[in-house]
C-alpha positions as CSV (number, residue, x, y, z in Angstrom):
1,M,36.7,23.8,-2.1
2,K,39.9,22.3,-3.6
3,K,41.6,22.6,-0.2
4,L,39.3,20.1,1.5
5,S,41.1,16.9,2.1
6,T,38.2,14.7,3.0
7,Y,34.5,14.5,3.2
8,V,32.2,13.0,5.7
9,I,30.5,10.1,3.8
10,S,27.8,9.1,6.1
11,V,25.0,11.3,4.7
12,F,21.4,10.1,5.1
13,A,18.5,11.0,2.8
14,L,14.8,10.6,2.9
15,A,14.5,8.0,0.3
16,L,12.0,5.4,1.3
17,L,8.7,6.0,3.2
18,L,7.4,3.4,5.6
19,A,3.9,3.2,7.1
20,A,4.1,3.2,10.9
21,P,2.9,0.0,12.5
22,A,-0.9,0.0,12.2
23,A,-2.8,-1.1,15.2
24,A,-6.2,-2.4,14.1
25,R,-9.6,-1.9,15.7
26,E,-12.1,-4.7,15.3
27,I,-15.7,-3.5,14.9
28,S,-18.5,-6.0,15.1
29,C,-22.0,-5.6,13.8
30,P,-24.4,-4.8,16.7
31,H,-26.3,-8.1,16.6
32,D,-26.5,-11.4,14.8
33,Q,-30.3,-10.8,14.5
34,V,-32.3,-7.6,14.7
35,R,-36.0,-6.9,15.3
36,T,-37.5,-4.7,12.6
37,E,-40.8,-2.9,12.7
38,I,-42.6,0.2,11.5
39,T,-42.2,3.0,14.0
40,T,-44.8,5.3,12.3
41,S,-48.0,5.5,14.3
42,L,-50.8,3.6,12.5
43,P,-54.4,4.7,12.7
44,G,-57.5,2.8,13.9
45,R,-57.6,-0.9,13.2
46,W,-54.2,-1.1,11.4
47,W,-51.4,-3.1,12.7
48,Q,-48.0,-4.4,11.6
49,T,-46.1,-7.6,12.6
50,P,-42.5,-7.1,13.6
51,Q,-39.9,-9.4,12.0
52,V,-36.5,-10.7,13.1
53,G,-33.8,-10.5,10.5
54,S,-30.5,-12.3,10.5
55,L,-27.1,-10.7,9.5
56,Q,-26.4,-11.5,5.9
57,N,-23.5,-9.3,4.8
58,T,-21.1,-6.5,5.7
59,R,-19.6,-3.9,3.4
60,V,-17.8,-0.6,3.3
61,A,-19.3,2.2,1.1
62,E,-19.1,5.9,0.5
63,I,-22.3,7.6,1.7
64,G,-22.5,11.4,1.5
65,G,-18.8,11.6,1.0
66,E,-18.1,9.6,4.2
67,T,-16.7,6.1,4.5
68,T,-19.5,4.1,6.1
69,L,-19.6,0.7,7.7
70,I,-22.8,-1.2,6.8
71,C,-24.3,-4.3,8.3
72,E,-27.1,-5.8,6.2
73,Y,-29.9,-7.9,7.6
74,R,-32.7,-9.8,5.8
75,A,-36.3,-8.9,6.7
76,Y,-39.5,-8.3,4.9
77,G,-38.1,-10.1,1.9
78,T,-35.5,-7.4,1.4
79,T,-32.2,-6.0,2.9
80,V,-32.4,-3.8,6.0
81,S,-29.2,-1.9,6.8
82,V,-27.7,-0.4,10.0
83,M,-24.7,1.9,9.6
84,R,-21.9,3.7,11.4
85,L,-18.8,5.7,10.7
86,P,-15.3,4.3,11.3
87,P,-13.7,4.9,14.7
88,E,-11.8,8.1,15.0
89,N,-8.2,7.8,13.8
90,F,-9.0,4.3,12.3
91,P,-10.4,5.3,8.9
92,N,-9.0,2.5,6.7
93,C,-11.7,-0.3,7.1
94,T,-12.3,-3.5,5.3
95,A,-15.4,-5.7,5.7
96,R,-15.1,-9.2,7.2
97,E,-17.6,-11.8,8.4
98,G,-19.6,-10.3,11.2
99,G,-17.9,-6.9,11.2
100,F,-14.9,-4.8,10.1
101,T,-11.2,-4.4,10.6
102,C,-10.1,-0.8,10.7
103,Q,-6.5,0.4,10.5
104,R,-4.9,3.7,11.6
105,N,-4.0,6.4,9.2
106,L,-0.7,5.7,7.4
107,I,2.1,7.8,8.8
108,A,5.0,8.5,6.5
109,T,8.3,7.9,8.4
110,P,11.6,8.2,6.5
111,I,14.0,5.2,6.3
112,P,17.5,6.6,6.0
113,I,19.6,5.4,3.1
114,P,23.3,6.1,3.2
115,I,24.4,8.1,0.1
116,P,28.2,8.3,-0.5
117,I,29.9,11.7,-1.1
118,P,33.0,11.6,-3.4
119,L,36.4,12.2,-1.8
120,P,38.6,14.8,-3.5
121,D,40.8,12.1,-5.0
122,G,37.9,10.6,-6.8
123,S,37.5,7.6,-4.5
124,G,34.2,6.7,-3.0
125,S,32.5,4.8,-0.3
126,G,29.3,2.8,-0.1
127,G,27.2,1.1,-2.8
128,G,27.4,3.6,-5.6
129,G,27.4,1.3,-8.6
130,G,29.3,1.9,-11.8
131,G,32.9,3.1,-12.3
132,G,34.6,6.4,-11.4
133,P,33.7,8.7,-8.4
134,H,30.5,8.0,-6.6
135,Q,28.0,10.8,-6.8
136,P,25.1,11.5,-4.4
137,S,21.9,9.9,-5.8
138,A,19.3,12.5,-6.4
139,T,15.7,11.5,-5.7
140,Y,13.4,11.9,-8.7
141,E,10.1,10.8,-7.0
142,T,9.3,9.3,-3.6
143,G,6.2,8.6,-1.5
144,L,3.6,6.2,-0.3
145,L,1.2,4.4,-2.6
146,S,-1.9,2.3,-2.0
147,I,-2.4,0.0,-5.0
148,P,-5.8,-1.8,-5.0
149,Q,-5.9,-5.3,-6.5
150,T,-6.0,-5.2,-10.4
151,W,-4.6,-1.6,-10.4
152,Q,-1.3,-0.4,-11.7
153,A,1.3,2.1,-10.5
154,D,3.9,4.4,-12.1
155,F,7.1,5.1,-10.2
156,D,8.2,7.9,-12.5
157,T,5.1,10.0,-11.6
158,G,4.1,8.4,-8.2
159,Q,0.6,7.8,-9.6
160,V,-1.8,4.8,-9.3
161,G,-3.7,4.1,-12.5
162,S,-2.8,2.8,-15.9
163,G,-1.1,4.4,-18.9
164,T,2.7,4.1,-18.7
165,A,2.6,2.2,-15.4
166,D,5.6,0.2,-14.2
167,I,3.9,-2.5,-12.1
168,W,0.5,-4.2,-12.1
169,F,-1.1,-5.8,-9.1
170,H,-2.4,-8.7,-11.2
171,A,-5.0,-11.0,-9.8
172,V,-5.5,-14.1,-12.0
173,T,-7.7,-15.6,-9.4
174,A,-8.5,-14.7,-5.8
175,T,-5.5,-16.8,-4.7
176,E,-3.1,-16.5,-7.7
177,R,-1.8,-12.9,-7.6
178,Y,1.4,-11.3,-8.8
179,I,3.4,-8.1,-8.9
180,E,3.9,-7.8,-12.6
181,P,6.2,-5.4,-14.5
182,R,4.6,-3.4,-17.3
183,N,5.6,-1.4,-20.4
184,G,9.2,-2.6,-20.4
185,A,9.9,-2.1,-16.6
186,R,12.0,-4.6,-14.8
187,I,11.8,-5.8,-11.2
188,G,13.8,-8.0,-8.8
189,I,13.7,-8.8,-5.0
190,Y,16.6,-7.1,-3.1
191,S,18.3,-9.6,-0.8
192,G,21.0,-7.4,0.8
193,S,21.1,-5.6,4.1
194,L,19.3,-2.3,4.9
195,G,20.8,0.9,3.8
196,I,20.0,0.5,0.1
197,S,21.7,2.8,-2.3
198,K,21.0,3.4,-6.0
199,G,24.1,1.3,-6.8
200,D,22.7,-1.6,-4.8
201,C,19.5,-1.5,-6.9
202,V,21.3,-1.1,-10.2
203,A,23.3,-4.2,-9.3
204,T,20.2,-6.2,-8.2
205,P,19.2,-8.7,-11.0
206,K,15.9,-7.6,-12.5
207,S,13.7,-9.1,-15.2
208,G,10.3,-8.8,-16.8
209,N,9.1,-11.8,-14.8
210,R,6.2,-11.3,-12.4
211,I,6.7,-11.9,-8.6
212,P,4.1,-13.9,-6.7
213,V,2.4,-12.0,-4.0
214,A,3.2,-14.9,-1.6
215,S,6.9,-14.2,-2.3
216,A,6.6,-10.5,-1.2
217,P,5.5,-10.5,2.5
218,E,5.6,-7.4,4.6
219,G,9.2,-5.9,4.7
220,T,10.2,-7.1,1.3
221,Y,12.3,-4.6,-0.8
222,I,11.9,-4.8,-4.6
223,C,14.3,-3.0,-6.8
224,Y,13.1,-1.8,-10.2
225,R,14.0,0.0,-13.4
226,T,11.0,2.0,-14.7
227,S,9.6,2.2,-18.2
228,D,11.5,5.5,-18.5
229,G,14.8,3.9,-17.5
230,R,15.1,5.2,-13.9
231,H,16.2,2.9,-11.0
232,G,14.4,2.7,-7.7
233,V,13.2,0.6,-4.8
234,F,9.9,0.0,-3.0
235,R,9.1,-1.7,0.3
236,V,5.9,-3.7,1.0
237,N,4.8,-1.9,4.2
238,Q,1.9,-4.1,5.2
239,P,0.7,-7.7,4.6
240,I,-1.3,-7.6,1.4
241,G,-4.1,-9.7,2.8
242,P,-6.7,-11.9,1.1
243,S,-8.5,-11.0,-2.1
244,P,-9.4,-8.3,-2.8
245,G,-6.3,-6.9,-1.3
246,T,-4.3,-3.6,-1.4
247,M,-0.5,-3.2,-1.7
248,E,0.7,-0.6,0.7
249,I,4.2,0.5,-0.3
250,G,6.8,3.2,0.1
251,F,9.0,3.9,-2.9
252,T,11.9,6.0,-4.1
253,T,12.9,6.5,-7.7
254,W,16.3,8.0,-8.3
255,E,17.4,10.4,-11.1
C-alpha cells in the first residue's frame, strides 16, 4: 500500500437521490352535471323523479386501502359521489377544480458527487473542507422524502414526523410558508456548482433562520447541519405547489 505513488481522485458516490421528471396525467370528472335516479324497480303506483346534480367538489381519499378519486355532485339535498382509481403508473394524485392531476411514481436516480481520495503525501483534491488530508465522506443516511405541509423531517433517521426533527414545512398561511430549522439544526442555500462535497456544505453559511418556500424552487440545494451535528444536503426535486403542498426532496447526510 505504501508503494502506491498516486490515487485516482475522481470517485463518485450515490449521495443525493433525485426524482425522475414526472409526467402528469390530467383526469377530469366525467360531467359538470349528472342525472341521478333510483334504479331499484318500484311496485304499483310508486314513482320517483330523477334530479340533475352539479359538480360541487373533488377530493382524493383512501377507500378500502386504495387511493380513490372522488367527484361530488349535489342532488336530493345531499352529496352524490362518483369514483375511480388513479391511472396505472400515475398514483400520486391531487384534487383540482373539475378533476385531478396525477404524477408518476417517484424513481430514485443517483446524482454523482465527487469524493476526493487522499494522495500518499497527504495532499488532497476537491472540496473536502478542513485542514490536513482529505478523507472520503462516508454516507450516514440518504433517500427520498415526501414532506406534507405542516410536517417535519429528521435527516439523521430519514424519517418524516416530529420528535427530534431537523426541518419543518411551516405554513403560517396558505401563501406564507417556510422551510424552518428545528431543534438546533442549521440550514443554508448552496449557491455553488454541481458536484457537492461534504466540505462544500460545511463551508456553506447556515443559520437558524427559516427559508421562504418561494426562495426554494425546484432544483434548489440546501445544506444543513442536523440537530445531532451531522452535515448534509437536500435537493428540492419538484415544485412544491400551492397549499396544501408537499416537499419532494432527495437528501444525503454524511458521517
